[in-house]
C-alpha positions in Angstrom: -7.3 -15.6 -9.1 -9.7 -17.5 -11.4 -12.8 -15.7 -12.7 -16.1 -16.7 -11.2 -19.4 -16.6 -13.0 -21.1 -13.4 -11.8 -24.5 -11.9 -12.2 -25.6 -8.3 -12.7 -28.4 -5.9 -13.5 -27.7 -3.0 -15.9 -29.5 0.3 -16.0 -29.3 2.9 -18.8 -30.8 4.7 -21.7 -28.3 4.5 -24.6 -26.6 1.9 -26.8 -23.4 1.9 -24.7 -25.3 -0.3 -22.3 -25.7 -2.9 -25.1 -21.9 -3.0 -25.8 -21.1 -3.5 -22.2 -23.8 -6.1 -21.6 -22.5 -8.1 -24.6 -19.0 -8.0 -23.2 -20.3 -9.3 -19.9 -22.3 -12.1 -21.6 -19.4 -13.0 -23.9 -17.3 -13.7 -20.8 -19.9 -16.3 -19.6 -21.5 -14.1 -17.0 -25.2 -13.6 -16.3 -27.5 -10.6 -16.8 -30.4 -10.8 -14.4 -32.2 -7.9 -16.2 -32.0 -4.6 -18.0 -33.5 -1.6 -16.3 -34.6 0.8 -19.1 -37.5 2.5 -20.8 -35.6 3.1 -24.1 -37.3 1.3 -27.0 -33.9 0.3 -28.6 -32.7 -1.3 -25.4 -36.0 -3.0 -24.7 -35.9 -4.5 -28.2 -32.4 -5.7 -27.8 -33.0 -7.2 -24.3 -36.1 -9.1 -25.6 -34.2 -10.4 -28.6 -31.5 -11.6 -26.2 -34.1 -13.2 -23.9 -33.2 -10.9 -21.0 -35.8 -9.6 -18.6 -36.7 -5.9 -18.9 -37.4 -4.0 -15.7 -39.1 -0.6 -15.8 -37.3 2.1 -13.9 -39.1 4.0 -11.3 -40.9 3.5 -7.9 -40.1 0.5 -5.7 -37.2 -0.6 -8.0 -35.4 -2.5 -5.2 -38.5 -4.6 -4.5 -38.8 -5.5 -8.2 -35.3 -6.8 -8.5 -36.2 -10.2 -7.3 -33.2 -12.2 -8.5 -30.1 -12.1 -6.3 -27.1 -10.4 -8.1 -23.5 -9.6 -7.6 -23.1 -6.3 -9.5 -25.2 -3.3 -10.5 -24.0 -1.3 -13.5 -25.4 2.1 -14.2 -24.4 3.0 -17.8 -25.6 6.2 -19.5 -28.3 6.4 -16.8 -29.3 9.9 -15.7 -31.8 8.9 -12.9 -30.8 8.6 -9.3 -30.4 5.0 -8.2 -31.9 4.5 -4.7 -29.7 3.4 -1.8 -31.7 0.3 -1.3 -31.0 -0.8 -4.9 -27.2 -0.1 -4.4 -27.3 -2.2 -1.2 -28.7 -5.2 -3.0 -25.6 -5.6 -5.1 -23.6 -8.2 -3.2 -20.2 -7.3 -4.7 -20.7 -3.7 -5.8 -22.6 -1.1 -7.7 -20.7 0.7 -10.4 -21.4 3.8 -12.5 -20.0 5.0 -15.8 -19.1 8.7 -15.9 -18.1 10.6 -19.0 -15.4 12.7 -17.3 -12.3 12.4 -15.1 -13.3 12.3 -11.5 -13.2 14.1 -9.2 -12.5 17.2 -11.3 -15.6 16.8 -13.6 -18.4 15.4 -11.5 -22.0 16.1 -12.4 -23.5 16.8 -15.8 -22.3 17.9 -19.2 -18.7 17.0 -18.4 -17.6 17.0 -22.0 -19.1 20.4 -22.7 -17.5 21.9 -19.6 -14.1 20.4 -20.4 -14.2 22.1 -23.8 -15.5 25.4 -22.4 -12.6 25.3 -19.9 -10.1 24.6 -22.7 -8.8 21.5 -21.1 -5.9 19.8 -22.7 -7.0 16.3 -21.7 -10.2 14.5 -20.7 -11.3 11.0 -19.7 -13.9 8.6 -18.4 -14.4 7.0 -15.0 -15.9 3.8 -13.7 -16.7 4.4 -10.0 -18.5 2.9 -7.1 -22.1 4.2 -6.6 -23.0 5.9 -3.4 -25.9 8.1 -2.3 -23.7 11.1 -3.1 -23.5 11.7 -6.8 -20.2 10.8 -8.6 -18.4 10.5 -5.2 -17.6 6.8 -5.0 -14.2 5.1 -5.2 -12.6 4.8 -8.6 -12.4 1.3 -10.2 -10.9 2.5 -13.5 -10.1 5.7 -15.2 -8.9 6.3 -18.8 -7.5 9.7 -19.9 -6.6 11.0 -23.3 -5.3 14.2 -24.9 -7.8 16.6 -26.6 -7.4 17.7 -30.2 -7.2 21.4 -31.3 -10.5 21.1 -33.1 -12.3 18.9 -30.6 -16.1 19.4 -30.4 -18.7 18.0 -28.0 -19.7 15.5 -30.6 -16.1 14.1 -31.1 -15.4 14.2 -27.4 -18.6 12.3 -26.5 -17.7 9.8 -29.2 -14.2 9.3 -27.7 -15.7 8.8 -24.3 -18.1 6.2 -25.7 -15.2 4.4 -27.3 -13.1 4.5 -24.1 -16.0 3.1 -22.2 -16.4 0.1 -24.5 -12.6 -0.5 -24.5 -12.4 -0.4 -20.7 -15.5 -2.3 -19.7 -14.1 -5.7 -20.6 -10.9 -5.3 -18.5 -13.0 -3.9 -15.7 -15.3 -6.9 -15.8 -12.3 -9.2 -15.7 -10.8 -7.4 -12.8 -14.1 -7.5 -10.9 -14.9 -11.2 -11.4 -11.3 -12.4 -10.7 -11.0 -10.4 -7.5 -8.3 -8.1 -8.8 -10.3 -4.9 -8.7 -8.8 -2.3 -6.3 -11.0 0.8 -6.1 -9.2 3.9 -4.8 -10.8 6.8 -3.0 -11.3 10.1 -4.9 -9.1 13.0 -3.7 -11.7 15.2 -2.0 -9.8 18.5 -2.5 -9.9 18.1 -6.3 -13.7 17.7 -6.6 -15.7 20.1 -8.8 -19.4 19.4 -9.3 -21.2 20.7 -12.3 -24.9 20.9 -11.4 -27.8 20.5 -13.9 -28.6 24.3 -14.0 -25.0 25.6 -13.9 -24.3 27.8 -17.0 -21.2 29.7 -18.2 -20.5 33.1 -16.7 -22.2 36.0 -18.5 -24.3 33.5 -20.4 -21.3 32.5 -22.5 -20.8 36.0 -24.0 -17.4 37.3 -25.1 -15.7 40.6 -24.1 -14.9 42.8 -27.1 -11.9 44.2 -25.2 -10.1 40.8 -25.3 -7.3 40.1 -27.8 -8.7 39.0 -31.2 -6.9 35.7 -31.1 -8.3 34.9 -27.7 -11.8 35.8 -28.8 -11.6 33.5 -31.9 -10.3 30.7 -29.8 -12.8 31.2 -27.0 -15.7 31.7 -29.5 -15.0 28.3 -31.2 -14.8 26.4 -28.0 -17.8 28.3 -26.4 -20.1 27.7 -29.3 -19.3 24.0 -29.5 -19.6 23.6 -25.7 -22.7 25.6 -24.9 -24.7 23.8 -27.6 -24.6 20.8 -25.3 -25.4 22.8 -22.2 -28.8 23.9 -23.4 
């Protein structure tokens, strides 16, 4: 099916939004506005001649231009249901973890703390329930032995950039087929969830296990503070 020119709003607070927006614009699509309070993103949008919309109260009423898609990219604020409803073809969020196993916050840090062998990123439909919508695209990759929160966050960033273009193509050509998340596998990490025993180690554990756990715990809990 041939791609159609589509429009969107994007909301976010980090430079990943810029990369995705540029990919969208390079394909001939339209950005109605950028919802952000981050100076770097504001400056970029103004240089690009794109409207900047302040996040916050009455957002739906302030999105006056009709639009097809709403993209939430590195955005940590809840998007109201009336905003999601205004997206004629879908509202989609980027999540830095494989759903449904790593829903919620600090997904990369928790993955390291849990000594996962793989991780990934997910583009999913936005609903009023956090990280619960159908999956449009998911990328997974193996974790290295010396992985840290910094390297894992970087790999998630790169995976998001690499996958957004194909996602945009699938959406605008009508080939996107979101699939429901398996409800039995969901694990939600809340904002105030912390490791058991405050991340301390048992002196009775085997030395090799303490060393391994200590390296992973120190790298992961630094991102949980």
